C-alpha positions in Angstrom: 153.2 -71.6 -27.2 151.6 -71.9 -30.0 150.6 -75.8 -30.8 151.3 -77.0 -34.3 148.0 -77.3 -36.4 147.7 -80.6 -37.4 144.4 -81.1 -39.7 142.4 -84.1 -40.8 144.0 -85.9 -43.6 139.9 -86.4 -45.1 139.5 -82.8 -44.3 142.3 -81.8 -46.9 140.8 -83.8 -49.5 137.4 -82.5 -49.2 138.9 -79.3 -49.4 140.6 -80.0 -52.8 137.9 -81.9 -54.0 135.6 -78.9 -53.2 137.7 -75.9 -54.8 138.6 -78.1 -57.9 134.8 -79.4 -57.8 133.1 -75.9 -57.9 135.4 -74.8 -60.9 134.2 -77.2 -63.0 130.8 -76.7 -62.1 131.0 -72.9 -63.2 134.0 -73.1 -65.8 132.1 -75.7 -68.3 129.5 -73.5 -69.8 125.7 -74.7 -69.3 124.6 -77.8 -71.5 128.4 -78.9 -72.8 128.0 -82.1 -70.3 126.9 -85.3 -72.4 122.9 -84.9 -72.9 122.3 -82.5 -69.9 119.4 -80.8 -71.0 117.4 -83.9 -70.7 118.5 -85.2 -67.9 118.1 -81.1 -66.6 114.0 -82.0 -68.4 113.6 -84.9 -65.8 115.0 -83.0 -62.4 112.5 -79.8 -63.8 109.7 -81.6 -63.9 110.5 -83.8 -60.3 110.7 -80.2 -59.5 108.0 -78.1 -60.8 105.2 -80.5 -61.0 103.0 -82.5 -58.3 103.9 -86.0 -59.5 107.0 -88.3 -60.8 107.1 -87.6 -64.6 106.9 -90.8 -67.5 108.4 -91.4 -70.6 106.6 -89.2 -72.8 105.6 -86.2 -70.4 107.2 -83.0 -71.5 106.4 -79.0 -70.9 106.5 -77.1 -73.9 107.4 -74.0 -72.2 110.3 -75.6 -70.4 111.6 -77.0 -73.6 111.6 -73.3 -75.1 113.5 -71.8 -71.9 116.1 -74.6 -71.9 116.4 -74.3 -75.9 116.7 -70.6 -75.6 119.5 -71.0 -72.6 121.3 -73.6 -75.2 121.2 -70.5 -78.6 122.3 -68.2 -75.4 125.3 -70.3 -74.7 126.5 -71.4 -77.9 125.5 -74.7 -77.9 124.4 -75.0 -81.1 126.9 -73.1 -82.7 130.1 -75.1 -80.6 128.9 -78.1 -82.5 128.1 -76.7 -85.6 124.5 -78.0 -85.6 121.8 -75.2 -86.8 119.9 -73.8 -84.0 115.5 -74.5 -83.5 113.6 -71.6 -85.2 111.8 -70.1 -81.5 110.7 -67.0 -83.0 106.8 -68.6 -84.0 105.1 -68.9 -80.3 102.7 -71.1 -81.6 105.3 -73.8 -83.2 105.9 -76.6 -80.8 109.2 -77.5 -80.3 111.3 -80.3 -78.5 114.4 -80.4 -76.9 115.1 -84.2 -78.7 118.0 -86.0 -78.0 117.8 -89.7 -75.8 114.9 -89.3 -72.5 116.0 -90.0 -69.3 112.4 -90.1 -68.3 113.1 -94.1 -67.7 115.8 -93.7 -65.7 115.1 -94.4 -61.7 114.0 -91.0 -59.7 116.6 -91.2 -56.6 119.3 -88.8 -58.3 116.8 -86.7 -60.1 114.7 -86.0 -56.8 117.9 -85.1 -55.2 118.9 -82.9 -58.1 115.4 -81.2 -57.6 115.7 -79.9 -54.3 117.1 -76.6 -54.5 115.5 -76.1 -58.2 112.5 -76.0 -56.0 113.2 -72.8 -54.7 113.8 -71.1 -58.0 111.2 -69.5 -60.4 110.1 -72.3 -62.8 111.8 -69.7 -66.0 115.4 -69.3 -64.3 116.7 -72.0 -66.3 120.8 -71.1 -66.2 120.0 -70.9 -62.3 118.4 -74.3 -61.8 121.1 -75.7 -63.7 124.2 -74.9 -61.6 121.5 -75.7 -58.3 121.7 -79.2 -59.6 124.9 -78.9 -60.5 126.1 -78.1 -57.2 124.4 -81.0 -55.9 126.7 -83.1 -58.0 129.3 -81.9 -56.2 128.1 -82.4 -52.7 127.7 -86.4 -54.2 131.0 -85.7 -55.9 132.4 -85.0 -52.3 130.1 -87.9 -51.2 132.3 -90.0 -53.7 136.0 -88.7 -52.1 134.8 -89.8 -48.9 133.4 -93.1 -49.1 137.0 -93.9 -51.6 139.0 -93.1 -48.8 137.1 -95.5 -46.3 137.5 -98.3 -48.7 141.2 -97.6 -49.6 141.9 -97.4 -45.6 139.9 -100.7 -44.8 142.4 -102.3 -47.6 145.6 -101.0 -46.7 148.3 -100.2 -44.0 148.2 -96.8 -41.8 151.4 -96.2 -43.4 150.4 -97.0 -47.0 150.3 -94.3 -49.4 147.3 -95.7 -51.8 145.0 -94.7 -48.6 145.8 -90.4 -50.1 146.7 -91.4 -53.3 143.8 -92.9 -54.4 141.3 -90.5 -53.2 143.6 -87.4 -54.1 143.9 -89.1 -57.9 140.1 -89.2 -57.9 139.3 -85.8 -56.7 142.0 -84.4 -59.6 141.4 -86.2 -62.5 139.4 -84.2 -65.1 137.1 -87.0 -66.5 136.0 -87.9 -63.4 135.7 -84.4 -61.8 134.1 -83.5 -65.0 131.6 -86.1 -65.2 131.2 -85.9 -61.4 130.0 -82.1 -61.5 127.4 -82.1 -64.5 123.5 -82.8 -63.9 123.0 -86.7 -64.6 121.8 -89.4 -63.0 125.4 -91.0 -63.6 126.4 -89.2 -60.8 124.6 -90.4 -58.3 125.0 -93.6 -59.6 128.8 -93.1 -58.6 128.3 -91.8 -55.4 126.3 -94.5 -54.3 127.8 -97.4 -55.6 131.4 -96.2 -53.8 129.2 -96.2 -50.4 128.3 -99.6 -50.9 131.5 -100.4 -52.2 133.0 -98.9 -48.7 130.2 -100.9 -46.5 131.0 -104.3 -48.5 134.5 -103.7 -47.7 133.9 -103.4 -43.6 132.2 -106.5 -44.0 134.1 -108.7 -45.7 136.9 -107.7 -44.0 135.3 -106.9 -39.9 132.6 -109.3 -40.2 129.1 -109.3 -40.1 127.9 -106.2 -37.9 124.6 -104.7 -37.5 125.1 -101.5 -38.4 127.1 -102.4 -41.7 124.6 -104.9 -42.7 122.1 -101.8 -42.2 124.5 -99.1 -44.2 125.2 -101.7 -46.9 121.2 -102.5 -47.2 121.2 -98.9 -47.5 123.3 -97.9 -50.2 121.8 -101.1 -52.0 118.2 -100.2 -52.1 119.7 -96.6 -53.1 121.4 -98.1 -56.0 118.6 -99.8 -57.4 116.7 -96.7 -57.5 119.3 -94.4 -58.8 120.1 -96.2 -62.5 119.9 -99.7 -63.3 124.1 -99.6 -64.1 124.5 -100.0 -60.4 121.9 -102.9 -59.8 124.6 -105.2 -60.1 124.8 -104.1 -56.0 122.0 -106.4 -55.4 123.7 -110.1 -56.2 127.5 -108.5 -55.5 125.8 -107.3 -51.7 124.3 -111.1 -51.6 127.7 -112.7 -51.7 129.3 -110.3 -49.3 126.6 -111.3 -46.9 127.6 -114.9 -47.4 131.2 -114.4 -46.5 130.7 -111.8 -44.0 128.8 -114.9 -41.9 130.6 -117.5 -43.3 134.3 -116.9 -42.1 137.6 -119.2 -41.3 137.0 -122.7 -42.1 133.2 -122.3 -43.2 134.5 -120.2 -46.2 135.0 -123.1 -48.2 131.3 -123.8 -47.8 130.9 -120.0 -49.2 132.8 -120.5 -52.3 130.8 -124.0 -52.8 127.1 -122.2 -52.7 129.2 -119.2 -55.0 130.5 -121.4 -57.6 126.7 -123.7 -57.8 125.3 -120.3 -58.2 127.5 -119.1 -61.1 127.0 -122.4 -62.6 122.9 -122.2 -62.4 123.4 -118.3 -63.3 125.3 -119.3 -66.8 122.8 -122.0 -67.6 120.2 -120.0 -67.1 121.6 -116.9 -69.4 121.9 -118.7 -72.3 119.8 -119.4 -74.8 119.2 -123.3 -76.2 118.2 -124.4 -78.8 119.3 -121.3 -81.0 121.4 -122.0 -84.3 125.3 -122.8 -83.9 127.6 -120.1 -85.2 125.1 -117.4 -84.3 124.5 -114.7 -82.7 121.5 -112.2 -83.0 120.0 -109.2 -81.7 116.1 -109.8 -82.0 114.0 -110.9 -79.2 112.1 -113.7 -81.0 111.0 -115.8 -78.2 111.4 -118.9 -80.8 114.5 -120.7 -81.1 116.1 -119.9 -84.4 117.3 -123.4 -85.1 113.7 -125.4 -86.1 113.1 -129.0 -87.8 111.9 -128.0 -91.5 110.8 -131.1 -93.9 112.4 -128.1 -96.7 115.5 -127.6 -95.3 117.8 -127.3 -97.9 120.6 -129.4 -96.0 119.6 -131.9 -93.0 116.9 -131.3 -91.1 117.2 -128.2 -89.8 116.3 -124.5 -91.0 116.9 -121.0 -89.9 114.2 -119.0 -89.0 113.5 -115.3 -88.4 111.0 -113.3 -87.6 111.4 -109.8 -88.7 109.1 -107.9 -87.3 110.3 -109.0 -84.1 112.4 -105.7 -82.6 115.9 -106.0 -81.3 117.2 -105.4 -77.7 118.2 -102.9 -77.0 115.8 -101.1 -78.8 118.8 -99.0 -80.7 120.1 -102.3 -82.5 119.3 -103.6 -85.6 117.6 -106.7 -85.4 120.5 -108.7 -87.3 122.3 -112.2 -87.2 125.7 -112.2 -87.3 129.5 -114.1 -86.3 131.9 -112.9 -84.0 134.4 -115.3 -85.3 135.2 -116.4 -88.8 134.7 -120.5 -89.2 138.1 -120.3 -90.6 139.8 -119.3 -87.7 137.4 -121.0 -84.9 138.7 -124.4 -87.0 142.1 -123.7 -85.6 141.2 -122.7 -81.8 139.6 -126.0 -81.0 141.4 -127.7 -78.2 143.1 -124.0 -77.5 143.3 -122.2 -74.0 139.8 -120.3 -75.1 137.7 -123.8 -75.7 134.9 -122.3 -73.2 134.8 -118.9 -74.6 135.0 -120.2 -78.8 131.6 -122.6 -77.5 129.8 -119.5 -76.2 130.2 -117.5 -79.1 128.9 -120.7 -80.7 132.0 -121.8 -82.8 131.7 -125.3 -81.9 129.1 -127.8 -80.8 128.5 -128.7 -77.3 129.7 -132.1 -77.3 132.8 -130.9 -79.3 133.4 -128.7 -76.3 132.8 -131.2 -73.8 134.8 -133.5 -75.6 137.6 -130.7 -76.1 137.7 -129.9 -72.2 138.0 -133.8 -71.1 140.7 -134.5 -73.6 142.7 -130.8 -72.0 142.7 -131.9 -68.3 143.2 -135.7 -69.2 146.2 -134.6 -71.1 147.6 -132.0 -68.3 146.9 -134.9 -65.6 148.7 -137.8 -67.6 151.3 -134.8 -67.9 151.8 -133.8 -64.5 151.8 -137.7 -63.4 154.9 -138.5 -65.9 157.1 -135.6 -65.0 156.7 -136.9 -61.0 157.5 -140.4 -61.9 160.2 -138.9 -63.9 161.8 -136.5 -61.3 162.8 -137.1 -57.9 160.3 -135.5 -55.1 162.9 -132.9 -54.1 163.1 -131.4 -57.5 159.4 -131.0 -58.5 158.6 -130.8 -54.7 159.1 -127.2 -54.4 157.7 -126.5 -57.4 154.5 -128.6 -57.6 155.5 -129.5 -61.0 155.0 -126.3 -62.2 151.0 -125.5 -60.9 150.9 -121.8 -60.5 150.7 -120.7 -56.8 149.0 -117.1 -55.3 152.1 -114.5 -54.4 153.0 -113.8 -50.6 150.1 -111.5 -49.4 147.7 -111.9 -52.5 144.3 -113.8 -51.3 142.7 -116.7 -53.3 139.7 -114.0 -54.3 142.2 -111.2 -55.6 143.9 -114.2 -57.5 140.4 -115.0 -59.4 140.2 -111.7 -60.2 143.6 -111.0 -61.6 143.2 -114.4 -63.5 139.6 -113.1 -64.7 140.8 -110.2 -66.5 144.1 -111.7 -67.9 141.3 -114.4 -69.4 139.2 -111.5 -70.5 142.5 -110.2 -72.2 143.1 -113.1 -73.8 139.9 -113.4 -75.2 139.8 -110.3 -76.7 143.0 -110.7 -78.5 142.1 -114.2 -80.0 138.4 -112.8 -81.2 140.4 -109.5 -82.3 
C-alpha cells in the first residue's frame, strides 16, 4: 500500500519562496536594484580588507571594476546617462551615489562571506553571491512571517498560510529581498524579532523566548538604524510578558507614564510659535531682544548651522496657514494643531479642558433625561471594543485612524 504523501506547509512555502527568489536573483540585471553598487562596495571592502571600512574609505581599482561591469550591463544606457570614461588608467574614477559606509555592518559581514572565496576582480560573481545571501534571509523572513501569524491565528484560520504566501509572491517584496542591500538584513532580523515578541506576549515569559528576542534585538542594532525601534519595543514586550493578568493595569500605567515623558523630552521648548525648522542650532529661535519690532521677542536664526538630516536645506516653514489654523481650534485635532505650533500651549490646554467638560456635561444631561433602560445598553454612545478585539488592537486602530484624520486636516 502506498501511503499518501503530506508535505509540511512550511516546506511548501519555503520552496515557493526559493523558486520565486532565484528567478529574481538572476532575472534582474546587475546593479539595477536601488543603490546596489554602493551596498556592494561595502560588502566588497569587508571581504577583501582586514578591517571594517570607515566612511570615506574606498578602493580605486574596485571602483573601476564595478563601473566597467555597470557599463557592460547597460546601467547608464538604460537610464539615459553618459557612462564614465575608463580609457585613462591613471585617471581616478568614483562610484558616486550615496555611500553606505555609515550603516551598521552586520548585513555586510554576512553578504561578504561567499565573496571571500571569489577573486576580487570577479565583480559579477561576487554580486550574485551577495544576492544569494539575501535570498537566504528572504526565506528566514517567510519562516518568521509564518510563525508570527501562527501565534496569532487559530489553526484553521487561512491567514496562517495566506500572509506568508502573499509575502513570498509579492513582486515588490521579492525584488527588494533578493537585492544586495542592508534593508534585506533589517527586514529579516526584525521579522525574527516580531516572532519572538509575539510568543512572549502570548505565552508569557520564558528563558528561551527571552534569549531569542534579546538576540534579535541586538542583531537589529547592528544592522540598520531603521530597526533600532526594536529596542524600545522589546522593553515594552518584556514588561507585558512579566506583568500578566491582573498586573496588566500596572504595565499600562508604566507605558502611559513613559509615553508622556518621551513626548515631553522630544519637544523643543523655547522655539518661536507657529514655525518648524530643519536647522539644528542649539539656541532657541524665540529670543528676547530690545530691538524687537513688535513685542519683546524676535525670531533668531543662525545661518551657519547645518540642517538635520544633512541633505535638507536649513529652512523654517509653516505646515498650516494661520487662516486655516484658526478654523481648527476647538476641533478634534487640537493636540495635533498644538504639536504643529499653531496655538499657544495655554490655549491648547484651555480647549482640551473645555472639550472634556462639554463632553462630560452632555453625558450627564443625557443620563438625566433618559431612563436607565434606554441609555444603559449603549452607555450613552461611549465607544466600546468589538467582540474579540483586545485593548492593544483597539489602541492601534485608533492611532492609525487619528493619523489619517490629521493627514486629511493638514493636507
